[in-house]
C-alpha positions in Angstrom: 6.7 16.3 15.9 6.1 16.1 19.8 2.8 17.2 20.8 1.5 17.6 24.3 -1.7 15.7 26.1 -3.8 18.7 24.4 -2.6 18.1 21.0 -0.4 21.2 20.9 3.0 20.9 18.9 6.0 21.4 21.6 8.7 20.3 19.2 9.3 19.8 15.6 12.6 19.3 13.0 13.1 20.9 9.9 11.3 18.4 7.8 8.0 19.9 8.8 9.1 23.0 6.9 9.9 21.1 4.0 6.8 19.2 3.8 4.1 21.9 5.1 5.8 25.2 4.6 5.5 26.7 8.1 8.3 27.9 10.1 9.0 26.4 13.5 7.7 29.6 15.4 4.5 29.3 13.4 3.9 25.8 14.6 4.8 25.7 18.2 2.1 25.7 20.4 -0.4 25.2 17.8 -2.7 22.3 17.7 -1.7 19.5 15.4 -5.2 20.2 13.4 -3.0 23.0 11.7 -1.1 20.4 9.8 -3.3 17.7 9.4 -6.8 16.1 9.8 -8.2 12.6 10.0 -9.9 10.8 7.0 -11.5 8.5 9.2 -15.4 8.7 8.6 -16.1 5.9 11.3 -17.6 7.5 14.4 -15.6 5.1 16.7 -12.4 5.8 15.2 -11.2 7.9 18.2 -11.8 4.8 20.7 -10.0 2.7 18.4 -7.2 5.1 17.6 -6.7 5.2 21.7 -6.8 1.5 22.0 -4.3 0.6 19.6 -2.2 3.2 21.4 -2.7 1.3 24.5 -2.7 -2.3 23.4 0.6 -1.7 20.8 2.4 1.5 22.1 1.7 3.0 18.6 -1.0 3.6 15.8 -0.4 4.0 12.1 -3.0 5.7 10.1 -3.8 8.1 7.0 -4.5 11.5 7.3 -4.7 14.4 4.8 -2.0 17.3 5.3 -2.7 21.0 5.0 0.2 22.8 3.8 0.6 26.4 4.8 -0.4 27.5 0.9 -3.5 25.5 1.3 -2.6 22.5 -1.0 -3.7 19.3 0.8 -1.2 16.2 0.5 -1.8 12.4 1.9 0.0 11.4 5.1 1.2 8.6 6.7 1.1 9.3 10.4 2.6 7.2 13.2 1.7 8.1 16.6 3.4 6.7 19.7 2.6 7.9 23.3 5.9 9.6 25.4 6.7 7.5 28.4 5.7 10.2 30.4 2.2 10.3 29.2 2.2 13.9 28.9 1.9 13.5 25.1 2.8 11.9 21.9 5.4 11.4 19.2 4.4 11.7 15.7 6.2 10.7 12.6 4.5 11.8 9.5 5.4 11.2 6.0 4.2 12.3 2.8 2.8 9.4 0.7 1.6 11.5 -2.3 4.5 9.8 -4.5 3.7 6.5 -3.0 0.3 6.8 -3.9 0.8 8.0 -7.6 3.3 4.8 -8.2 0.7 2.6 -6.8 -2.2 4.1 -9.1 0.1 4.0 -12.0 1.0 0.4 -11.2 -2.8 -0.4 -11.2 -3.6 1.2 -14.4 -0.6 -0.3 -15.9 -2.0 -3.7 -14.6 -5.3 -3.3 -16.0 -4.0 -2.2 -19.5 -1.8 -5.3 -19.4 -4.9 -7.3 -18.6 -6.8 -5.6 -21.2 -4.2 -6.9 -23.6 -4.1 -10.2 -22.7 -7.5 -10.5 -23.1 -7.7 -9.0 -26.5 -4.9 -11.1 -27.9 -6.2 -13.6 -30.7 -3.8 -16.6 -29.9 -3.8 -18.4 -26.5 -1.8 -17.0 -23.7 -1.2 -18.5 -20.4 1.0 -15.9 -17.7 3.0 -17.9 -15.0 5.0 -16.4 -12.4 8.2 -18.1 -11.7 9.1 -19.3 -7.8 12.4 -20.5 -7.1 13.5 -23.3 -7.3 11.3 -24.8 -10.0 7.9 -23.6 -9.6 5.8 -22.2 -12.0 2.4 -20.6 -10.7 -0.3 -19.5 -13.4 -1.7 -16.0 -12.7 -3.8 -15.2 -15.8 -5.0 -16.3 -19.4 -7.1 -15.1 -22.0 -10.1 -17.0 -23.3 -8.3 -18.2 -26.3 -6.2 -20.1 -23.9 -9.1 -21.5 -22.1 -10.4 -22.8 -25.7 -7.3 -24.4 -26.6 -6.1 -25.9 -23.3 -9.4 -26.7 -22.1 -8.9 -25.3 -18.6 -10.8 -22.9 -16.6 -8.7 -19.6 -15.9 -10.6 -18.8 -12.6 -10.1 -22.4 -11.1 -6.8 -22.9 -12.3 -5.1 -19.9 -11.2 -2.7 -20.4 -8.6 -2.4 -23.8 -9.4 1.3 -25.0 -10.3 2.1 -25.5 -14.1 2.6 -29.4 -13.1 -0.6 -29.8 -11.4 -2.4 -28.4 -14.7 -0.1 -30.2 -16.9 0.6 -33.8 -15.0 2.9 -35.3 -17.4 4.9 -31.9 -18.1 7.9 -32.7 -15.7 8.6 -36.4 -16.8 8.5 -35.0 -20.5 10.7 -32.1 -19.4 8.4 -29.7 -20.8 8.5 -28.1 -17.2 12.3 -27.8 -17.3 12.2 -26.3 -20.8 10.4 -23.5 -19.6 12.3 -23.0 -16.6 15.2 -22.7 -19.1 
């Protein structure tokens, strides 16, 4: 979208019709509030928004879109001032699918964490970092008892830090292969 200094829409493309359901002639000359409204509750938001535009030349924000049928959608709005100072260029992206994926990922992580905590055997979860590092991500209470380590204090440490003789005894190599 391109809007003028009064936030009236002056130019658009077909993506707006697909995203919001409006024909071009229904939005041209209308305020951008027709399509989206800011989610910011911060009373200083407008000054922060304009400061970012001046300092960085653009602003990236989250807003709620309002489709022609009244449905709302989460949006990412990237705003940049036009060189002539007579308005802004707005890149608008529907982030609904992205947010659904993030929510599903968070739920999956929570389920995995609950499973790890409930397993009656000791379990330590490591992440491989090339070329030959294993980083402790998590573990369960049973692993703490068996191994004598505090998961909270050990999280983020390398395998070889937790088990100092592991490399010389080729234990690290066994896990990596």
